[in-house]
C-alpha positions in Angstrom: -21.5 -28.7 9.7 -18.4 -28.0 7.6 -20.4 -27.7 4.4 -21.7 -24.2 5.3 -20.4 -20.8 4.5 -21.7 -18.7 7.4 -21.6 -14.9 7.7 -18.8 -15.1 10.2 -16.6 -16.8 7.6 -17.1 -13.9 5.1 -14.2 -11.5 4.9 -16.0 -8.1 4.8 -13.9 -5.6 6.7 -12.4 -2.9 4.4 -9.4 -2.7 6.7 -8.7 -6.4 6.4 -9.2 -6.5 2.7 -6.9 -3.5 2.2 -4.2 -5.2 4.4 -4.7 -8.4 2.3 -4.2 -6.6 -1.0 -1.2 -4.5 0.2 0.7 -6.9 2.3 -0.6 -10.4 1.4 0.9 -13.1 -0.7 -0.6 -14.0 -4.1 -0.6 -16.8 -6.7 -2.7 -17.6 -9.8 -4.3 -20.9 -10.8 -5.9 -19.5 -13.9 -8.7 -18.2 -14.0 -8.5 -17.6 -10.2 -6.1 -15.3 -8.5 -5.6 -16.0 -4.8 -4.5 -13.4 -2.3 -3.9 -14.6 1.3 -2.4 -13.5 4.5 -2.0 -15.1 7.9 -3.1 -12.9 10.8 -2.8 -13.5 14.5 -5.8 -11.5 15.7 -8.5 -13.2 17.8 -11.4 -14.4 15.7 -14.2 -16.8 16.0 -13.4 -18.6 12.8 -10.1 -19.8 11.5 -10.5 -18.9 7.8 -12.3 -15.9 6.4 -12.8 -15.6 2.6 -14.0 -13.1 0.1 -14.8 -13.4 -3.6 -14.6 -10.9 -6.4 -15.2 -10.6 -10.1 -13.9 -7.4 -11.8 -16.4 -5.1 -13.5 -13.8 -4.5 -16.3 -14.1 -8.1 -17.5 -17.8 -8.7 -16.9 -20.0 -5.6 -17.5 -23.3 -7.2 -16.4 -23.9 -7.6 -12.7 -25.8 -10.7 -13.4 -22.7 -12.4 -14.8 -20.5 -11.2 -12.0 -23.0 -12.4 -9.4 -23.3 -15.8 -11.1 -19.6 -16.4 -11.1 -19.3 -15.3 -7.5 -22.1 -17.7 -6.5 -20.4 -20.6 -8.3 -17.1 -19.8 -6.6 -18.7 -19.6 -3.2 -20.4 -22.9 -3.7 -17.2 -24.6 -4.9 -15.3 -23.2 -1.9 -18.1 -24.2 0.5 -18.0 -27.8 -0.6 -14.2 -28.2 -0.7 -12.9 -26.1 2.2 -12.7 -28.8 4.9 -9.0 -29.6 4.4 -8.1 -25.9 4.7 -10.2 -25.6 7.9 -8.6 -28.6 9.5 -5.2 -27.1 8.9 -6.0 -23.8 10.6 -8.3 -25.1 13.4 -7.1 -24.7 17.0 -4.2 -22.6 15.9 -3.3 -19.0 17.0 -3.0 -18.0 13.4 -5.9 -17.2 11.2 -6.1 -17.1 7.4 -7.7 -14.3 5.3 -8.4 -15.2 1.7 -9.5 -13.3 -1.4 -10.4 -15.3 -4.5 -10.6 -13.2 -7.7 -11.9 -14.5 -11.0 -9.5 -13.1 -13.7 -10.7 -15.1 -16.7 -12.3 -13.4 -19.8 -15.2 -15.7 -20.3 -17.9 -17.5 -18.3 -17.1 -21.0 -17.1 -19.4 -23.7 -15.9 -19.4 -25.0 -12.4 -17.2 -28.1 -13.0 -14.4 -26.0 -14.5 -14.5 -23.4 -11.7 -14.7 -26.1 -9.0 -11.7 -27.9 -10.3 -9.7 -24.7 -10.2 -10.9 -23.9 -6.7 -9.8 -27.4 -5.6 -6.3 -26.8 -7.1 -6.2 -23.4 -5.4 -7.1 -24.8 -2.0 -4.6 -27.6 -2.4 -1.8 -25.2 -3.3 -2.7 -23.0 -0.4 -2.6 -25.9 2.0 0.8 -27.0 0.7 2.2 -23.4 1.1 0.9 -23.0 4.6 1.5 -26.6 6.0 5.2 -26.0 6.8 4.6 -22.6 8.4 1.7 -23.7 10.6 3.4 -26.9 11.8 6.8 -25.1 12.5 5.0 -22.4 14.4 3.0 -24.8 16.5 6.1 -26.8 17.4 7.8 -23.7 18.8 4.8 -22.7 20.8 4.4 -26.0 22.7 
């Protein structure tokens, strides 16, 4: 069940994406730039994610779609630790993964970078989530 990426998990709201870009935190694990923000609004899912590839770097839509498809697949297969961190918490995570590399990479290379990105995200949020849950109970 965890190995799905359902429509509810997609971050699509323009308002949420603008908030994420203007007020969110960011880090880079080249070639993936990660923007994230913790929100406290009521949602059905604990983590919402969006993917982007800039048109400036990849002119052909076929190439952009291919990279986004690979990124989604790598995220789908490796998101379980992130979901367990945010499950049953009042705080929810919004996430934007942007491919900033100049050249096409294969699945293995992108998957390894997605894994590093998710591990770093977990490490950054572990302390915040646990300290907030201790104060609530």
